[in-house]
C-alpha positions in Angstrom: -32.3 17.6 -53.1 -33.4 13.6 -54.2 -36.1 13.7 -55.9 -38.8 11.3 -55.3 -39.8 10.0 -58.2 -43.3 8.1 -58.3 -43.0 4.4 -60.3 -46.1 4.0 -62.1 -49.8 4.6 -62.8 -51.7 4.2 -59.5 -52.4 0.9 -59.3 -48.6 -0.2 -60.5 -47.3 -3.0 -58.0 -43.7 -2.8 -56.2 -40.6 -4.2 -57.9 -41.0 -7.3 -54.6 -45.4 -7.5 -56.2 -44.2 -7.5 -59.7 -41.7 -10.0 -59.1 -45.2 -13.0 -58.0 -47.2 -12.0 -60.9 -47.3 -13.1 -64.4 -45.3 -11.1 -66.7 -48.5 -9.8 -68.8 -50.6 -9.2 -65.4 -47.4 -6.5 -64.3 -47.8 -5.1 -68.4 -51.3 -4.8 -67.9 -51.4 -2.9 -64.2 -48.3 -0.4 -65.6 -50.5 0.4 -69.0 -47.8 -1.0 -71.2 -47.6 -4.3 -73.5 -44.8 -6.3 -75.1 -44.7 -3.3 -78.0 -44.0 -0.8 -75.2 -45.5 2.5 -74.7 -46.4 4.9 -77.3 -44.2 8.2 -77.4 -47.3 10.9 -76.0 -48.0 8.2 -73.6 -44.5 8.2 -72.3 -43.8 11.9 -72.6 -46.8 12.7 -70.8 -45.4 10.0 -67.8 -42.4 12.1 -67.7 -44.3 15.1 -67.2 -46.3 13.4 -64.4 -43.5 11.4 -62.5 -40.0 12.8 -63.2 -37.2 12.0 -64.7 -35.3 8.6 -63.7 -32.5 10.7 -62.1 -30.7 11.1 -58.7 -30.0 13.9 -57.8 -27.4 15.2 -55.3 -28.1 17.5 -52.3 -27.9 21.4 -53.0 -24.5 22.0 -51.2 -25.4 24.4 -48.9 -22.2 26.0 -47.3 -23.2 28.5 -45.0 -25.6 25.5 -42.9 -22.1 23.4 -42.6 -20.1 25.9 -41.4 -22.2 26.9 -38.9 -22.7 23.5 -38.0 -18.6 23.6 -37.2 -19.6 26.6 -35.2 -22.0 25.1 -33.1 -18.9 23.0 -31.8 -18.9 24.0 -27.5 -15.2 24.0 -27.6 -14.7 26.5 -30.5 -17.3 28.8 -28.6 -15.0 28.7 -25.4 -12.1 29.6 -28.1 -13.6 31.9 -29.5 -14.7 33.6 -26.0 -11.0 33.7 -24.7 -9.8 35.6 -28.5 -12.8 38.4 -27.1 -10.9 38.0 -23.8 -7.4 38.3 -25.1 -8.6 41.5 -27.2 -10.4 43.3 -23.8 -7.2 42.8 -22.2 -5.2 44.6 -25.2 -3.0 40.5 -25.5 -3.4 41.2 -29.5 -0.9 38.6 -30.1 -2.6 35.9 -28.0 -6.0 36.9 -29.5 -4.3 36.3 -33.7 -2.8 32.9 -32.3 -6.3 31.6 -30.8 -7.7 32.9 -33.9 -5.9 31.0 -35.8 -6.8 28.1 -34.1 -10.7 28.3 -34.0 -10.2 29.1 -38.4 -7.5 25.8 -38.4 -10.4 23.9 -36.8 -12.9 25.1 -38.3 -11.6 24.9 -41.8 -10.9 21.2 -41.4 -14.2 20.7 -40.2 -15.8 22.6 -43.1 -13.4 21.1 -45.8 -14.7 17.4 -44.7 -18.5 17.5 -44.2 -18.4 19.8 -47.7 -16.6 17.1 -49.5 -19.2 14.3 -47.7 -22.3 16.2 -49.0 -21.2 15.7 -52.7 -21.3 12.0 -52.2 -24.3 10.6 -53.9 -23.1 12.8 -57.1 -20.9 10.0 -57.9 -24.3 7.7 -57.7 -25.9 11.0 -60.2 -23.1 9.9 -63.0 -23.5 6.3 -63.0 -26.3 5.9 -64.3 -26.1 8.9 -67.4 -25.9 6.7 -70.2 -28.6 5.8 -73.6 -30.6 2.8 -73.0 -32.6 0.6 -76.3 -36.3 0.6 -75.4 -39.3 -0.3 -77.0 -41.6 2.8 -78.3 -44.3 2.8 -80.4 -43.3 -1.2 -81.3 -40.1 0.4 -82.4 -36.3 -0.1 -80.8 -35.4 3.3 -80.1 -32.4 4.8 -78.3 -33.3 6.9 -75.2 -31.9 8.6 -72.9 -31.6 7.0 -69.4 -33.6 10.6 -67.4 -36.6 10.2 -69.9 -37.5 5.8 -68.9 -40.9 6.0 -67.1 -42.4 3.4 -65.3 -44.2 1.0 -67.9 -41.1 1.1 -70.6 -40.3 -1.8 -72.1 -36.6 -2.1 -72.4 -34.3 -4.4 -74.3 -31.1 -5.7 -72.0 -27.6 -7.5 -74.3 -24.5 -8.3 -73.0 -22.8 -5.6 -71.8 -25.8 -3.2 -70.4 -26.1 -1.4 -67.2 -29.0 -2.1 -66.8 -31.3 1.4 -66.0 -33.9 0.7 -63.7 -35.7 -1.6 -61.8 -37.2 -3.7 -64.1 -39.8 -6.9 -64.2 -38.1 -9.6 -66.9 -40.7 -10.4 -69.3 -38.4 -12.3 -71.6 -34.8 -14.0 -71.7 -32.1 -15.8 -73.4 -29.4 -17.0 -71.2 -29.6 -13.8 -69.1 -26.9 -13.5 -66.7 -26.9 -10.3 -64.5 -23.6 -9.3 -62.6 -24.9 -7.7 -58.9 -22.2 -7.4 -57.3 -22.5 -3.7 -56.9 -25.2 -4.0 -54.8 -25.3 -7.5 -53.4 -21.4 -8.3 -53.0 -21.5 -11.7 -54.5 -19.3 -12.8 -57.0 -21.0 -15.2 -59.7 -23.4 -13.6 -61.9 -27.3 -14.4 -61.1 -29.1 -16.8 -63.4 -32.2 -14.5 -64.6 -35.4 -15.5 -65.2 -39.2 -14.5 -67.3 -41.4 -16.7 -64.5 -43.2 -15.1 -61.4 -40.7 -15.9 -58.3 -42.0 -18.7 -57.0 -39.6 -18.1 -53.7 -41.9 -16.6 -50.5 -38.5 -16.2 -49.2 -36.7 -14.4 -50.9 -36.3 -10.3 -50.5 -35.4 -7.3 -52.5 -32.3 -8.3 -53.7 -33.0 -11.8 -54.5 -35.9 -12.1 -57.7 -34.6 -13.7 -60.7 -37.1 -12.5 -62.7 -35.7 -8.4 -61.6 -33.1 -6.4 -63.0 -32.0 -4.2 -60.8 -30.4 -0.3 -61.8 -27.0 -0.2 -61.6 -26.3 -3.9 -62.5 -24.5 -5.0 -65.6 -25.9 -7.7 -67.8 -23.0 -10.6 -67.7 -24.4 -12.4 -70.6 -27.3 -13.4 -73.0 -30.5 -11.0 -73.4 -34.1 -10.2 -71.9 -36.2 -7.9 -72.2 -38.9 -6.7 -69.4 -40.8 -3.6 -68.6 -39.8 -0.8 -66.1 -41.1 -0.8 -62.6 -39.5 1.3 -60.6 -36.9 4.4 -61.5 -35.1 7.0 -59.8 -35.2 7.1 -56.0 -37.4 4.8 -55.9 -35.4 2.1 -57.1 -33.1 -0.2 -55.1 -30.2 1.4 -56.3 -32.1 5.0 -55.8 -33.4 4.2 -52.2 -29.5 3.8 -51.5 -28.8 7.4 -53.0 -31.7 8.8 -50.4 -30.3 7.2 -47.0 -27.0 8.8 -48.4 -28.4 12.2 -48.4 -28.9 12.2 -45.1 -26.2 13.5 -42.8 -23.2 11.4 -41.5 -24.4 10.2 -37.8 -22.0 11.7 -35.1 -18.7 9.5 -34.6 -17.8 7.9 -31.2 -14.6 10.6 -30.7 -17.2 13.3 -31.8 -19.8 12.3 -29.2 -16.5 12.4 -26.7 -15.2 15.4 -27.9 -18.9 17.1 -27.6 -19.2 15.4 -24.4 -16.0 16.8 -22.8 -16.5 20.4 -23.8 -19.7 20.6 -22.6 -18.1 19.5 -19.5 -15.3 22.5 -19.4 -18.4 24.9 -20.0 -19.7 24.0 -16.9 -17.1 23.9 -14.7 -16.3 27.2 -16.3 -18.9 28.5 -15.8 -19.6 27.6 -12.2 -15.6 29.0 -11.7 -16.0 32.1 -13.3 -19.3 33.0 -12.3 -18.9 32.3 -8.6 -15.2 34.3 -8.7 -16.6 37.0 -10.1 -19.8 37.6 -7.7 -17.0 36.8 -4.9 -14.5 39.8 -5.9 -17.8 42.0 -7.1 -19.5 41.6 -3.0 -15.3 42.4 -1.8 -15.5 45.7 -3.5 -12.9 45.3 -6.3 -13.3 47.1 -9.5 -16.0 45.5 -12.1 -14.1 45.6 -15.0 -11.2 44.1 -12.9 -13.1 41.1 -11.6 -15.0 40.5 -15.1 -11.7 40.5 -16.6 -9.9 38.1 -14.1 -13.2 35.8 -14.3 -12.7 35.5 -17.8 -9.5 35.1 -17.7 -9.8 32.2 -15.2 -12.2 30.6 -17.5 -10.3 31.2 -20.3 -7.7 29.3 -18.6 -9.4 26.3 -17.9 -9.7 26.0 -22.0 -7.4 23.6 -23.1 -6.4 26.3 -26.3 -4.0 23.9 -28.4 -6.4 20.8 -28.2 -7.6 21.7 -32.2 -4.4 22.2 -33.2 -2.7 19.1 -30.9 -5.3 16.8 -32.8 -4.8 18.4 -36.3 -0.9 17.8 -35.8 -1.7 14.2 -34.7 -4.2 13.0 -37.2 -1.9 14.9 -39.9 1.0 12.6 -38.7 -1.0 9.9 -38.5 -2.1 9.9 -42.0 1.4 10.2 -43.4 2.4 7.1 -41.5 -0.9 5.7 -42.7 -0.3 6.6 -46.1 3.3 4.8 -46.2 1.1 1.2 -45.0 -1.5 1.8 -48.2 -4.3 3.6 -46.5 -5.3 6.6 -47.7 -7.6 8.8 -45.0 -10.0 11.2 -46.7 -11.2 11.9 -43.3 -8.6 12.7 -40.3 -11.2 12.2 -37.6 -11.7 8.6 -38.6 -7.9 7.5 -37.4 -9.2 8.6 -34.3 -12.3 6.4 -34.5 -10.2 4.0 -36.6 -7.9 2.7 -33.4 -11.4 2.8 -30.9 -13.0 0.1 -33.6 -14.2 -2.9 -31.2 -16.9 -4.4 -34.0 -15.9 -5.0 -37.5 -18.6 -5.7 -40.2 -17.1 -7.2 -43.2 -18.1 -8.5 -46.5 -16.5 -11.8 -47.2 -16.0 -11.5 -51.1 -12.0 -10.1 -51.8 -11.8 -9.4 -47.9 -11.6 -12.7 -46.9 -11.8 -15.0 -50.5 -9.9 -14.1 -53.7 -13.7 -12.6 -54.9 -13.6 -14.6 -57.8 -14.3 -18.6 -58.5 -11.6 -20.4 -59.3 -11.9 -24.1 -59.6 -11.1 -26.3 -56.7 -11.6 -30.3 -58.2 -12.6 -33.0 -60.2 -14.4 -35.6 -58.0 -15.9 -38.8 -58.9 -18.8 -40.3 -57.7 -17.6 -41.7 -54.5 -15.6 -37.8 -53.5 -12.2 -39.1 -54.8 -9.9 -37.2 -57.1 -10.8 -38.4 -61.1 -8.5 -37.0 -63.5 -10.7 -38.7 -66.3 -13.5 -36.3 -64.9 -11.2 -32.8 -65.3 -10.3 -34.2 -68.4 -13.9 -34.4 -69.6 -15.3 -31.1 -68.0 -12.1 -29.0 -69.9 -13.0 -30.6 -73.3 -16.6 -29.4 -72.8 -15.8 -26.2 -71.5 -13.1 -25.9 -74.6 -15.7 -26.9 -77.2 -18.1 -24.0 -75.8 -15.6 -21.9 -75.0 -13.2 -20.9 -77.4 -12.1 -17.7 -76.3 -12.3 -18.1 -72.3 -11.6 -14.5 -71.8 -15.1 -13.5 -74.0 -16.9 -15.9 -72.1 -19.5 -15.0 -69.4 -20.0 -18.5 -68.1 -17.4 -17.4 -64.9 -16.9 -21.6 -63.8 -15.9 -22.4 -68.0 -13.6 -19.1 -67.6 -12.3 -20.8 -64.1 -11.7 -24.9 -65.3 -9.8 -23.2 -68.2 -7.9 -20.9 -66.5 -6.7 -24.1 -64.4 -5.5 -25.9 -67.3 -6.0 -26.2 -71.1 -7.9 -29.2 -72.5 -6.1 -32.8 -73.2 -4.3 -32.7 -76.4 -5.7 -35.2 -79.8 -9.4 -34.1 -79.9 -10.9 -32.0 -82.2 -14.5 -30.2 -81.7 -16.9 -31.3 -83.9 -20.0 -29.3 -83.1 -21.9 -28.1 -79.3 -24.7 -27.4 -77.8 -24.4 -24.0 -75.9 -26.0 -23.8 -72.1 -29.3 -23.3 -71.5 -31.0 -22.0 -68.5 -34.2 -23.7 -69.0 -32.2 -27.1 -69.3 -29.3 -26.1 -67.3 -26.9 -28.0 -69.8 -24.1 -27.7 -72.3 -22.9 -30.3 -74.6 -19.7 -30.7 -76.6 -19.4 -33.6 -79.7 -15.7 -34.3 -79.7 -13.7 -36.8 -81.8 -10.5 -38.4 -80.6 -7.3 -39.0 -83.1 -7.9 -42.2 -83.8 -11.7 -41.8 -85.0 -13.3 -42.6 -82.2 -16.1 -40.0 -81.2 -17.9 -39.3 -77.8 -20.3 -36.3 -76.4 -19.8 -34.6 -73.3 -22.4 -32.9 -71.1 -22.1 -30.9 -67.9 -24.4 -29.0 -65.9 -26.6 -28.5 -63.2 -26.7 -31.9 -60.9 -30.3 -32.3 -60.6 -30.5 -31.7 -64.4 -27.4 -33.9 -65.4 -28.3 -37.0 -62.8 -31.6 -36.7 -64.1 -30.4 -37.7 -68.0 -27.9 -40.8 -66.7 -28.5 -43.8 -66.9 -26.8 -45.2 -63.7 -25.7 -42.6 -60.6 -23.1 -44.1 -58.3 -24.9 -45.0 -54.8 -22.1 -42.6 -53.3 -22.6 -39.8 -55.6 -25.6 -38.2 -54.0 -23.9 -37.6 -50.9 -20.8 -36.5 -52.7 -23.0 -33.6 -54.0 -24.7 -32.8 -50.9 -21.3 -32.2 -49.2 -19.8 -30.4 -51.5 -23.1 -28.1 -51.1 -22.9 -28.1 -47.3 -19.1 -26.8 -47.8 -20.2 -23.8 -49.8 -19.2 -25.0 -53.1 -20.7 -24.8 -56.8 -21.1 -27.7 -58.1 -21.3 -29.5 -61.4 -21.9 -32.8 -62.9 -20.5 -33.9 -66.5 -22.0 -37.3 -68.2 -20.7 -38.6 -71.4 -21.7 -41.4 -74.1 -19.9 -42.9 -77.4 -21.1 -41.5 -80.0 -21.2 -43.0 -83.2 -23.7 -40.8 -85.5 -22.5 -38.0 -87.5 -20.6 -34.9 -86.7 -23.8 -33.1 -85.1 -26.1 -33.6 -82.1 -29.3 -32.3 -80.9 -30.7 -31.7 -77.8 -32.4 -34.9 -77.8 -29.5 -36.8 -77.8 -28.2 -35.0 -74.3 -29.9 -38.6 -72.8 -28.1 -42.4 -71.2 -25.2 -40.6 -70.6 -22.9 -42.7 -68.6 -22.3 -40.8 -65.1 -18.5 -39.4 -64.7 -18.7 -37.0 -62.0 -18.5 -33.9 -60.1 -16.8 -30.1 -60.7 -15.8 -28.3 -57.7 -15.9 -24.5 -57.9 -15.1 -22.2 -55.1 -14.7 -18.5 -54.1 -11.0 -19.2 -52.8 -10.1 -18.1 -49.3 -6.9 -15.4 -49.3 -4.0 -17.3 -47.8 -3.4 -14.6 -46.0 -6.6 -13.8 -44.1 -5.8 -16.2 -41.6 -3.3 -14.1 -40.1 -5.0 -11.0 -40.7 -7.9 -12.4 -38.6 -5.6 -13.3 -36.0 -3.9 -10.1 -35.7 -7.6 -8.3 -35.1 -8.3 -10.6 -32.7 -5.1 -9.8 -30.4 -6.2 -5.9 -31.2 -9.3 -7.1 -29.6 -11.3 -6.7 -32.7 -14.4 -8.8 -33.0 -15.0 -9.8 -36.6 -18.2 -10.0 -38.3 -19.8 -11.2 -41.5 -22.0 -9.1 -43.9 -23.1 -10.5 -47.0 -25.4 -10.8 -50.0 -24.2 -14.5 -50.6 -25.9 -17.9 -48.8 -25.1 -18.7 -45.0 -23.5 -22.2 -46.0 -20.7 -20.4 -48.4 -20.3 -17.7 -45.4 -20.0 -20.5 -42.3 -17.4 -22.5 -44.7 -15.3 -19.6 -45.3 -15.3 -19.2 -41.2 -14.6 -22.3 -40.4 -11.5 -22.8 -43.0 -10.4 -19.6 -41.2 -11.0 -20.9 -37.5 -13.0 -17.6 -36.8 -15.7 -18.7 -34.3 -19.0 -17.0 -36.2 -21.7 -18.1 -33.2 -25.4 -17.8 -34.3 -26.1 -17.2 -38.0 -28.9 -14.8 -39.4 -29.9 -14.3 -42.7 -32.2 -11.6 -44.3 -35.6 -13.2 -44.5 -34.6 -13.8 -40.4 -33.8 -10.5 -40.1 -36.8 -8.4 -41.2 -38.7 -11.0 -39.0 -37.2 -9.7 -36.1 -38.2 -6.6 -34.3 -35.0 -4.1 -33.4 -34.9 -5.0 -29.5 -35.1 -8.7 -30.8 -32.0 -8.4 -32.4 -30.3 -6.3 -30.3 -30.6 -9.4 -27.8 -29.3 -11.6 -31.0 -26.1 -9.3 -32.5 -23.5 -9.9 -29.6 -24.4 -13.7 -30.2 -24.0 -13.6 -34.2 -21.0 -13.5 -36.5 -22.5 -14.2 -39.6 -25.5 -12.3 -41.6 -26.2 -13.6 -45.1 -28.6 -12.8 -48.2 -29.1 -9.7 -46.5 -30.0 -5.7 -48.0 -28.2 -2.4 -48.2 -31.5 -1.1 -45.5 -30.4 -4.5 -43.3 -26.8 -4.0 -43.1 -27.4 -0.2 -42.0 -30.0 -1.5 -39.6 -27.6 -3.5 -38.2 -24.7 -1.2 -37.8 -27.1 1.5 -36.4 -28.6 -1.3 -33.5 -24.9 -2.0 -33.4 -23.7 1.7 -32.5 -26.5 1.9 -30.2 -25.7 -0.3 -27.5 -21.9 2.2 -27.2 -19.8 -0.2 -29.2 -17.4 1.5 -31.5 -18.4 -0.2 -34.9 -16.2 0.1 -38.3 -17.5 -1.4 -41.6 -15.4 -2.3 -44.7 -16.9 -2.8 -48.1 -16.5 -1.2 -51.5 -19.9 -1.6 -53.7 -23.0 0.4 -54.0 -25.3 -1.4 -51.7 -22.0 -0.6 -48.5 -22.4 3.0 -49.2 -25.4 3.9 -46.7 -23.7 1.6 -44.0 -20.3 2.8 -44.4 -21.6 6.4 -43.5 -23.6 4.8 -40.8 -20.5 3.3 -39.5 -18.3 5.0 -36.8 -15.6 4.2 -39.9 -16.2 3.5 -43.1 -13.7 1.9 -44.8 -13.6 1.1 -48.8 -11.0 0.0 -51.4 -9.3 1.4 -53.8 -10.9 -1.4 -56.7 -14.0 -0.4 -55.0 -17.5 1.3 -57.0 -16.8 5.0 -56.8 -19.9 5.5 -54.4 -18.3 3.2 -51.8 -15.0 5.0 -51.8 -16.5 8.9 -51.6 -18.7 7.4 -48.7 -15.9 5.8 -46.8 -13.5 7.9 -44.2 -10.7 5.3 -44.9 -9.8 4.2 -48.6 -6.9 0.7 -48.6 -5.1 0.5 -51.6 -4.9 -2.9 -51.4 -8.1 -4.9 -50.0 -6.4 -6.6 -47.1 -7.7 -6.9 -43.7 -4.1 -7.3 -42.1 -3.3 -3.7 -43.5 -6.0 -2.3 -41.4 -4.4 -3.4 -38.0 -1.3 -1.3 -38.7 -3.8 1.4 -38.6 -6.0 0.6 -36.1 -2.6 0.7 -34.1 -1.8 4.2 -35.5 -5.3 5.1 -34.0 -4.4 3.7 -30.8 -1.3 5.7 -30.5 -3.3 9.4 -31.8 -6.0 8.7 -29.5 -3.6 7.5 -26.2 -1.6 10.3 -26.6 -4.9 12.6 -27.4 -5.9 11.5 -23.8 -2.8 12.2 -22.4 -2.5 16.7 -23.4 -6.8 16.0 -22.0 -5.3 15.2 -18.7 -2.4 16.9 -18.2 -3.8 20.0 -19.6 -7.1 20.0 -18.0 -5.7 18.7 -14.5 -3.1 21.6 -14.5 -5.2 23.9 -15.7 -8.1 23.6 -12.9 -5.2 23.4 -10.6 -3.8 26.9 -11.7 -7.3 28.2 -11.7 -8.2 26.7 -8.4 -4.8 28.4 -6.9 -6.0 31.5 -8.6 -9.7 31.5 -7.0 -8.1 30.8 -3.8 -5.9 33.4 -3.9 -8.2 36.2 -5.4 -10.1 35.1 -1.7 -7.3 35.6 0.3 -5.1 38.6 -0.6 -6.2 42.1 -1.3 -4.9 41.8 -5.1 -5.1 39.7 -7.7 -2.5 36.9 -7.3 -2.0 36.9 -11.4 -3.3 39.0 -13.8 -5.6 38.3 -16.5 -2.6 38.5 -18.9 -0.3 36.9 -16.8 -2.8 34.0 -17.0 -3.3 33.9 -20.8 0.3 33.8 -21.7 1.0 30.9 -18.7 -1.4 29.1 -20.1 -0.4 29.4 -23.8 2.6 28.4 -23.3 2.3 26.0 -21.5 0.3 24.4 -23.8 3.0 25.3 -26.4 5.2 23.2 -24.8 2.8 20.0 -24.7 2.8 20.1 -28.8 5.9 17.4 -28.6 2.7 15.5 -27.2 1.7 14.0 -30.8 5.3 12.3 -31.1 5.6 10.8 -28.0 5.8 7.2 -27.1 3.3 5.0 -26.4 3.0 2.4 -23.9 2.4 -1.2 -25.7 -0.1 -1.6 -23.1 -2.2 1.0 -24.2 -2.1 -0.1 -27.8 -3.8 -3.5 -26.6 -7.2 -2.9 -26.8 -9.5 -0.1 -27.8 -10.0 3.0 -26.0 -13.0 5.2 -25.1 -13.8 8.8 -24.1 -14.2 8.3 -20.4 -15.4 11.8 -19.2 -16.0 10.4 -15.3 -12.5 9.7 -15.3 -11.1 13.2 -17.0 -13.5 14.6 -14.0 -12.5 12.4 -11.4 -9.0 13.7 -12.7 -9.1 17.1 -12.5 -10.8 16.9 -9.0 -8.3 15.1 -7.7 -4.8 16.1 -9.5 -6.1 19.7 -10.2 -6.1 20.8 -6.0 -2.8 18.1 -5.6 -1.0 20.7 -7.8 -2.2 23.4 -6.4 -0.6 22.5 -2.9 2.8 23.9 -4.8 0.9 27.2 -5.3 -0.6 27.8 -1.9 3.0 26.7 -0.3 4.2 29.6 -3.2 2.3 32.1 -1.5 3.1 31.3 1.8 7.4 32.0 0.9 6.7 35.3 -0.9 4.4 36.8 1.7 6.4 35.6 5.4 9.6 35.1 3.8 10.0 37.6 1.0 6.8 40.2 2.2 5.9 40.7 -1.6 2.9 42.5 -2.8 0.9 43.4 -5.9 3.8 43.1 -9.4 6.5 40.8 -7.5 4.1 38.2 -6.0 2.8 38.1 -9.4 5.3 37.3 -11.1 6.8 35.0 -8.9 3.7 32.7 -8.9 3.5 33.0 -12.5 6.8 31.9 -12.9 6.6 28.9 -10.4 3.4 27.6 -11.8 4.6 28.1 -15.0 7.6 26.0 -14.1 6.6 23.4 -12.5 3.7 22.6 -15.2 6.5 22.3 -17.5 8.6 19.6 -15.3 4.9 17.2 -15.6 5.6 17.8 -19.5 9.4 17.1 -19.6 10.0 14.9 -16.5 
């Protein structure tokens, strides 16, 4: 089972609390210092608190097998096997037992695999980290890290634990694995001042499993193992996967059959016994009636349908990991999805260069490229996503030579390049955060602030550009970044996918409501939705979610289309509450932060480019992150579900009619209307004829909307059409008795033939 790892000594703060304290106070509370822990001190804590590890569950095969065998339908089929053996029909017994074995084997394999999901989490943190011990930097296996250890972070490092940063130098962390955001996050060593900052929005924290994209820093370990944000996700994945809507429906159907069978078979046994017929014969006949009501080939029909559907979906670049999920995919009513990489390209791209009044300006673009080129000689090696995007959109103007540069600094939030033109004139170009650059400009056009606010409200990232003529030497300093002439703005966006609007329209036509769940800010999400014509209604942020009780959130779910700045736990809560409203819910995600929600949904959908954890937790994996290919999967799922329901309605009504006739005949006749062996054979032959149903045509109107198990419909259909079919049986009884004066085996054979013939007409008519 998952190990629960304590974070620290008694007075140690949580990560959120540590983020709001000064760094030296956090070190004090953790019994540490900038010189790190002493080796003996760290060893003692390791013994006391356990390793920094996330261990998967011990896979208990017998427990999984037991859960499969507790399926009511399989219990019925096991009873059918026993009945067939008692009446000497060994072939029937072998066939039914094979069906049971295949069904149990399929379920066992899938659940056994899902129990191993968290092993990917464990494997993903196996590496070494640079730690300060006894005032010296040493390489330490991450499993030996303890709260209070001081960790040194460099570009490319995987963060080994949840860390409160105490010193940074241009540190940027890629948190997409936890938040889904495309942009790296700039980090700071200053205490968190934003009261609205949630667990994943702390600027002075580095999270286990995230990557250092640029710069360097150091920090003190606050949480390890299952107490880290990463570990809490793993802990949640240890929970057993909830029952899906299709599985709930199948269970309800099985329970209905058990109840009807118990009443009918029990009543027939009692009545036949009271009529003085042999006890053994009455018992076998009652058991045969019970078996006759059971759709023996339902597991086989479902398996064949799902296997065929999986092959069809594979041709559409959809990989089905858990066969039963295809049915649920077709029944999805609400799809929750991240926007990054699904509705958008998933990468920052340059959009436009604007002057202060918001007009396109090529001069601003040229200045921006010159500044970026001076600071980024190799765009592929840059940690600054904005510079990379700008230079990928086009090269710097020719005829300029770089003389000097001032790298980006997260305190001043600017970068500069000193360049010289071919005629010898020099120019200092500075770009950076708008508020920082505007404060260093001599004059700013009146419309600049309005332009800036308009771009921000549209969800764009904005960089401001300034410049000035240079009359000095070939070197510049930070003090020179003053008295600039304002040039304009560069805007960047995570561009909307070209086919996203069409994909959303397809899902809308299939009556699927798409909702956005993102770690990004709400303005960006709203802008993306508006550009795609997606009516999102209300927007709720993570901080608002924390203030809402479950009943309050349930009331707002139907009118809310965007959930922004949400944590993994909040995603899971949203999915769980939405399912509690009897809605079939799908969730599309590809990060570690999505793993729990993927398991909590009726259908978890990930992508081939996603994290291993997300792919393992998902039921379905898309080889392309494209909502468009989901529409084909939904149609396939609806086709399979429709044919499954067709088999259930045909089989149960026909079987109930036959057994109703058999029960009535046994009361009216002085012999059994059909032998137990004939009942079993009739049922098996009829079910075999229905094996073609998985490939049957489905009417277009049945594919337009999601469908669910309707037990009341099945019960009404069975009770209404079953007795109607019995009219033909009783007519046969009358003809055989009064026209042919048939008795015993002749009567039984005649009814067996008529019953099988009329049922076959229903299948193939």
